[in-house]
Structure formats: C-alpha cells, structure tokens
N, C-alpha and C positions, 0 to 999 in steps of 0.2 A: 638410091638413098633410103636407108631404113628409117621408119617412123614408129615411135612407141606411143601407144595410147592406153595400154593396159595399166590401171592404177598401181598394181603391185610392182610393175617394172619401172614406173615413174618414181616410186618412193625413194630409191637411192640417190636421186638427183636433187632432193629437196634441201640438203644441208651440206656443210663441209666438215672437215675433221674436227673443228671446234665444237660443233653441234650447238653453238650459241644462237644461231638463227636457223629456223626450220620453217619452210613455207607450207601453207595449208595444201594438202593434196588436191582438194576439190578446186583449187584456183588454177591448177596447171593442166592445160588441155593436152599437150603433146610434147614429146622429146624428139627432136630431129637429130640424125647422125649423118651429117654431110661427109662426102669423101673427096671433095675438090671445090675449086672456085665456082663452077657452075651451080653446084648444089647450094652453096652458101648464097649465091646471088638469088636463086629461086626462093629460098626461105625468106630472105630479107625483103625481096620485092613484095611477096605476098603479105608479109607482116606489115610493111609500110602501107600497102593499099588498104589493109583491114584494120589499121591502127592497133596491132597486136604487140604487146610488150614481149621482148625477147631477152632471155638471160643466157649468157655464154657460160658453158660449164667445162672446166678442165678435169683434172684427176681427183679433185676433192681434197687436196692436201692443204688448202688454205685455212687460215684461222680467223678471218674477218667477215665471213658470210658473203663474200663477193659473188659466189656462184649460187647462192640461195635465192630462188625466184620469189621473193617476198611479195612482189606486186602482181603475181600471177602471170598469165599469158603462156608462152611456150619456152622451152629450154632448147638451146643449140649446143649439143655435146660435141666436143672436138676430138673424141677418142678415135674416130676413123679417118681423121685428116692426117694421113701417114705417107702420102706419095707426092713428091714435088715434080714440077716440070724440069726438064734437063736442058739448060742453055747449050747452044752450039759449042762444040769443042770441050765441054766440061765432062768429067768422068762420072759415070752413073754407078752407084752402089746400091744393090738391092739385097734384102735379107728377110727371111721369114721369122716372125716372132709369134708367140701365142695369140696376140691380139690381131695378127694379120701381117701381110707383107708391107715392108716399108721401103721407100726409095728416096735417096738423097743425091745431091750433085756436088762434086768438089771441083773447084776452079783449076785450070791448067797449072797455075803456079802453086797450088795447094795452100793458099793463104785464106781461102774463103770456102764456105759451104752453103748451099741452098737447101732448106729443110721445110717440112710441114709442121704446123703448130702442135699436132697431136703426139709427136714423138716425146718420150720422156727423156730426161737427162741420162738415165741409165741406158736407154736404147741408143742415144747418140754416141755415148762413150764406147759402146760395144761395136758400133758400125763404122766409126771413123777409121781411116787408114792408119796403120801402125806408125807411130812417131808423131802423130798429130793429136791435139786435144783442144777443147773449148774451155777457156780459163774460168769464166764465172762458175762458182762452186756453191750454189745454194745448198743448204743442209739437207733438204728433202730431195734426194735424187730420183724419186718416183714422180716428181712434179712434171707436168707437161711444159715444154719449152715455150709455147704460146703464152701460158700463164706467167712464166717467169719474166717474159718481156712485158706483159701487161702490168706487172708490179715492180718492174726494175729490180728484180730480186738480186740478192747478194749472199755472201757467206764468209767463211773464214779467210779465203784467199783474196777477198776484196781489198785487204790491206795492201797487197802487192799489185794486183791486176785491175782493180776498180770494179764497179758494179756491172750488171748486164748491159746498161746503156752504152758503155764504152766499146762493146763488141758487136753492135748491130749496125750493119752496113746498108741494108735495104729492107723494105717491107712491102708486101702486097696486102692492101687493106680493102675489105668490102664495107662500104659505107651503109648507113641505115636504109638508103634508097635502093640498095643492090648494085650501085655503081662500083667499078673497080678503080682503085687508086694505087699506082705503083710509085713509091717514093724512095729515092736514093739519097744517102747522106751527102750534104753539100750542094744539092741541086736547087732547093727552094728555101730561101731564108725570109724572115719577117722583114717588112719594109720599115722605113723610118717612122711611118704613121702607126706602127704597132699591129699591123695585120699580116697574116699569112695568106697568100693568094695562090690558087692552083686550079688546074683542070683535071677531071677524071678522064679515063680512057674513052668514055662515051661523049666527052666534051662538056660535061657539067661543070659550071664555074662556082667556086666557093671562095669566101673570104672569112677568115677566123680571127677574132680579136684575141691577142695575146694578153693574159692576165698581167697586171702591173705590180703584183706583190713581189717581195724579195725572197728568193729561195735561200734556205739556210746553207751555210758553207760546210756542210757535212754530208756524209752518206745519207740519202733521203729517198723515201718511197711514199711520201704524202703529198697529194695534190697533183695537178697538172704542172709539168715542167714549164717554166716561163722565164725568159730574159730577153733583153733587147736584141734584135737581129738574130733570133734563135732559128735553129733548123727545124723544118716541119717534122722530120722523123722523130725528133725528141718530144714533140707534142703527144704522139701516139705511144711512145715507150713510157710505161708507168701510168697510163691513163685508165687502167682497171676496166677496160671494155666499154667505157661510156661514149667513145667517139667512133668506134668501128670494130670490125672483127678481123683478126689476122688470118690470112689464107696461106701466105708463104713468108719465110723469114730468111734473110741472108746474113750469116754470121761470119766473123773473122776467126781464124784458127791460129794456134801457136804450135811450135815444136814442143814435144814433151820436155818436161823439166829434167835437168841433169842430175839424176840420182839424188833426189831430195832426202834430207834427213829430218826426222822429227825428234823432239826432245821435250819431255815434260818434267819440270822442276817443281819440287815441293818445299813449302816454307812453313816456318813455325809462327809467322805473323803475317797479317794482311799487308801491313806497311812495307815489310821487306819485299813482298811480291810486287807491289806497285813501284817501288824504287828500281827493282830489277827491270820492269817494263820500261821505265823512263830511260834506263841505260840501253836497252835494246833499241829504242827509238833513235838514240844518238848514233847508231851504227849506220850512217847514211850509205845507200847503195850497197848494203851488206848482204843482199840476197835473202833477206828474211821474208818469207812468203806469207806467213800467218802468225798472229799472236792471240791466243785464246786464254781466258781467265775462268777459274773455278774457285768459288769461296769455300770456306770450311763446311758450310751446310751442304753444298753440292757434293763435296767429297764424302760426307757422312752418308748421303743417299747412295752414292756409288759403291760404298764399302761392302754392301751386302752381296755384290757381284765381283768384287775385287779384294781379296784378302790382304794384298800387299799394302793397301791404303791404311796407314797407321793413324791412330787417334790424334797424335801430336801434329799432323799435317793440317794447317789452318787455311792454306790457299795453295793453288797450283797454277803454273803458267805453261801452256803447251805451245811450242813454236815449230814451224817448218822452215828449214834453211836449204837453199840450193847447195848441192853436194860439192860444187867446184869453188866454194867460198871458204877455204881453209882459214883465212884470217878472221872471218866472222865466227867460225866455230871456236877459235882460240879466244876471241873476245868474249864470247858467251861463257866459256869456262871461267874467265877472270871475273865476270859479273856474278857467276854462281858463288864464287868464294867471297866476293865483297858483300853480297846480300844474303849470306847465311843459308844457302840452299841445304836442306836436310838430306835430300836424296834426289836423284834424277834417273829417268829411264830414257834410253835412246833406241832408235831403230827406224825402219822404213815407215813413211806416213800411213800406209795401209794397216800397219800393226796397231795404230792408235785410233783408227776409225771406230772400233768397238768401244774404246775408252771414252771417246767424245760422245758417242751416241747412247752410251749407257745411262747418262744422266736423265734425259727425258723419259726413257723407258722406266727407270727407277722411280721417278716422280709419279708417273702415271700409275705404276703398280701401287705405290703408297696411297694415292688418292682413292683407288678402288678399295683397298683394304680398310681405309678409315672413313669411307663414304664422304670424302672431302672434295673440294673444288679449288682450282687455281685461277689466278688472275695475273696475266703476264704483261710486262711492259716491252716496248720496242723502241726505246729512245736512244738518240746519239747527240752528242754535243761537241763543240769545237775543242781541240786539244788544250788550248789555253784555259778552258773552263772545266776540264774533266775532273780535277781534284774537288771542285765545288759540288759536282754531281755525285761523286763517290760519297762525300760527306752527307749529302741528302739521302742517298740510299741507306747508309748506315743508320742515320737518325730515324728514318721511317721504319726500318726493321726493328730498332729498339722500341719505338713507340708502339708498334703492333704487338710485340712480345709483352710489353708492360701492360697493355690494355687487356690482353687475354693470356694471363699466366697459366700455362698448362704444359703437360708433357707433349712430346712430339714436335715436329718441325713447323715453323711459322713462315719461312721463306727460303728461297735460294737465289743466289746472284751469280750469273755466269755470262759468258758470251765473247763477242769479238772486241776485246779491249784494244786491239791494234787500231781500230776505227773509232775508239771511244764510244762503243756501242755495246751496252750490256743489257741483259734481260733480268729484271727483278720479278720473280714469280711469288706472289702471295699464296699461301696455302691456308685456306679457310675451312674450318670444320663445321660451321653452322651459319645460318642466315645473318646473325648479328656480326660475326667476324667478316663475312663477305661485304656487308654494308660498310663497315669501317675500312676494310681494305679498299673499297671503291673511293672513299673519301681521300685516303692516302695516295691512291693512284692518281687522282686529280692533282693533288699537291705536287707529285713528282712530274707529271706532265707539264704543269705550269712552270715548274722549275727548269725543265729542259728547254722550253720556249724562251723563258727569261734569259737563259744562258746562250741563246742564239742557235739552239739545236732543233731537232725534229721530234715529233710524236710518233713517227713511224720510219725507221731506218731501212727495213727490208720487207715487211709484210703487206704494206699498203693499209688503207683505212677501211676499205670495204663499206659495210653498212653499220659500222660502230657509231654509237652515240655516247654522250656523257652528260651527267647531271651537273649543271652549273647555275648557281644562285636560284635554285628551285625550279629550273627549267631543263628539259631534256633537249640538248642541242647536238647537231652533227659534230662528230669528233674533230673533224678538220677545222671547225670554227675556232678551236683553241690556237691554231697557228695563223690562220689568215683572216679570221673575223667574218662578219656578215658581208662586207664589201668583197673580200676574196672569194667567198662562195658564189656571190652573184656574178663575178667575172668568170668563174669556172662554168656556171650555168649558161652564160652568154656564148662561150666557146662551144659548149655542147649543142646549144640550139642552132648554131651555125652549121653544124655537121649532121645533126639529128633533129630536124625541125618538128617532127611528130613525137619526139621524146619516147622512143620505144626501146632503146638499147640499155640494158643493165641498169634499169631504174633503181635508185637507192644506193648505188655505189658512189662514194664521195659526197653526193648531195641527197638530201631527203626528197621524197616523192613530191612534196609541195613546191620545191624549187625547180623541178623538172618541167 
C-alpha cells in the first residue's frame, strides 16, 4: 500500500471540484492508497486505535466538499481500489488502464457484477461485456463508483431507471473499527423497535437506531435513508462515508437499450415547453428514458459553441426514447405540433452528449472571463407541486436581475425536469451579488422543503452550511431540523463510536 507524506503530493487531496472547501495542508498527515480489503482494515484499525480522523477521497468530482479533510487527520484515497475478489463460477474480466489493472466479476446469468469502488463509471462502461450496461447515469462519468454509491447519485436516465440505490445488491463495508461487514439486500431489516441489528465477520455486534424523520417522496440524496423496517444496505447507500468505507460493490446490470433515439425540441416560450413536458409524462410506459430542460439563458450560453441555436429559442427539451416504441415517437411528433415546437434535432443519444455537456463548460468559461462565481441549487419536489417551484425559480431570477441591473447573465435554469429536479445557477459578479444570491438560495431551499421536496436530489450535502436567522447551521437542518441531525448523529455513533470517519459530512464536527 502506497502512503503519501510529501506536502506537495498531499495538496491535490485537500479539495474537490467546487473548491468551496479546502483543508489546511498542515492539518493532514498522510494520504493512504489502499489496494484491497486488508489494506483498508489496516488503515482503519490504526486510525481507530490512535483516534485519528479519516476522510475518504474519490476522484474529486464532487461539489459539496465531502472529500475535503477539513478536520485534519489522514486521507484514504480509493484510486487504487481497482480489483475485486472473484466468486466461484463468476466470470473474471481484467483490463489495463493508465491508472493500473482493474478486475471485475460478472455473475453466470450476467445480471450482476462485483466491482471495486475505485473504478470510474467510464472504466466500468468500457470493461463490461458487450450488450450489458449499468443503468445509473450520473452526469460526471469520471466519478468513482464508490462515491456515486456514497451519494446515491443519479442523472438524466433516473427518470426511467431510478437512482443508484435501486441498482445496488450487496456491499462489503469496512467499519471504523476495521471490522468487515458484508451486507446483501433483503438479508437484514430493521426491527419493529426501530433498530438495525447485525454482526460483522469477526463477530462484532452492532445495533443502529433508524432515524424517525420522514423522507421526501422524490429523488433524494440528503441525509441517511430512513423508514420503518428498512434494509440495512440502504442505510449505507447515500451515507456520504460517515458510517463506513466501501471495499466492494455488487451491482445489477441490464441489457443494452434497444437503439435509443434522442430528440431536442426548441420552443419560443417557456410555457409551451412545460406543457410539452406534461404531455410527455402522460405517455405511460412509453419508453421515454430521460427528459431534460434548458431555459433561454442556458441556450444563450451554449450558442457560442453551437451556431444553430437561434435567438428566438427560449427553451429546449431533450428526450431519449427507446427505439422500439414507434407509437411513442408518433405521440411526441403530435405533441410537437400542439405545443408550437420551432425546430427539433434527432439522432443517437451519443450525438447529443456534447450538446448536454456544453452548458456547464460554457458557464465555467463565462465565469473565468468575467471573474464571476456561481451558486447552484440541487432541489427536487413532488410532481404535483412542480409548477409552484417553477414559479419560485422565475420570481427569484427576476428579483436578482432587478436588484442588480447590468449587462451579462444573472442565472441559468436547467436539468432533470423528468424528475422535477432542476438546477438554478446564480451568476454573481461581485461580493454584494453573491450575498444577495445566498439569501435567494435560502428562499428557494425553504420553498422546496415546504413543497415536500429535497434540498439535494443528487449531489449530497457534504460539508455545506447555510445562514439562517443570523446563525450558520448545517445545510441538512433545513430538511430535518435539530432533532433529525441528532438522530443521524446517534446512528453514526453506533457504527463509529470514536467519531473518526468523514467528520463534517452531513453533521458539523460539534455533533460528531
């Protein structure tokens, strides 16, 4: 196992892609690069014995500071966790990548795969046997799979396939003590008294109280999963590393989609685009895999790289449809006529990946040119309340523009409208604008909660905080309040009594 102690080599592990949180270099002693279960056990046993805080690090693609070791201690980088054990009668697949050799196992019936957490989504897609794929489709394909499980990540195809949680069959988890826990879906359920009880491979006995708060009925990546009689595996999925470290992951696989077709429709008004989406939703079992939204400001950003985007386009809806659903394609054409589609482009989904990804690239380029900053939301609400949330987005955008009348962009609104999950990105050009944007952000977050939604649908909450009534509080308090935070803390203490794992994620250090 490689161990990094040189300060210059530690530096890249101190922050994530957002750079909103950056740990002090002098507080981080070492970076460990384990290569298997035994390495992870060794690191965590020593850390537990010495009361050393450990922060798990993925590829750094996160935007909530989860991997930033703000409380010091050591970092456990998962980048060399690339080879899994091969169960009897399973097919072994090995492949060389620039980062090293990877090894996965595929079940005899080809419905499951066992993988290591350091593989990226790109690696997995490349190494899986032809005709098979892993349906969760988080936008950032360079993310490590362990991190996507830790945040219950999702993406555009969640509309059809559901989030990461729905595709995880088993986990090998190394607890803070260094003990190994192997948990398979359906094997350990919470009792009627609200506790999850289990034993580790070494015989260690644990009982974890399940939080009693109510989960929002939407795509969600905020807080520990909790419900009566819940499955133990679901407690770890989306736990942002505060309960244990994943060593192996067993996923479900699907056969490749039947020649999917992508279509992006352009509208002269935002209202027409929303009515079009409502029409798409009514096509039950119609084979629509994804529904994505881009407002007029988004299209304006993308226009610098795509000359075909005309100024009269005020919104766009991108969909993916399974190719063997001819009736759905006919219905989409009828909806296009009904809701005044100005133009549409069709083709294979791969053809539109660049279109979809050009927006964040264009925004980031704009920010650099104008020395500006963005503040992005990650809210989802129930379908019955989505119109109210859209009105809130529009009102907040108008309020921000009115407060700071200037040339240039003030915001963009885009995302996974199929799941009622959009991203509102404020674009602030100075500290005064950012301060006002933060106050509007709070207003939107409170609105999402009021409507029965979530403050984080796909990114997790990490180490984010928010100012509320003159106090800086954990971001998660907006959803679950102080009582909910204490319940999460109780679950953490049951599994990590010395409070060494990923301190600051979900909970402030004071509650650990």
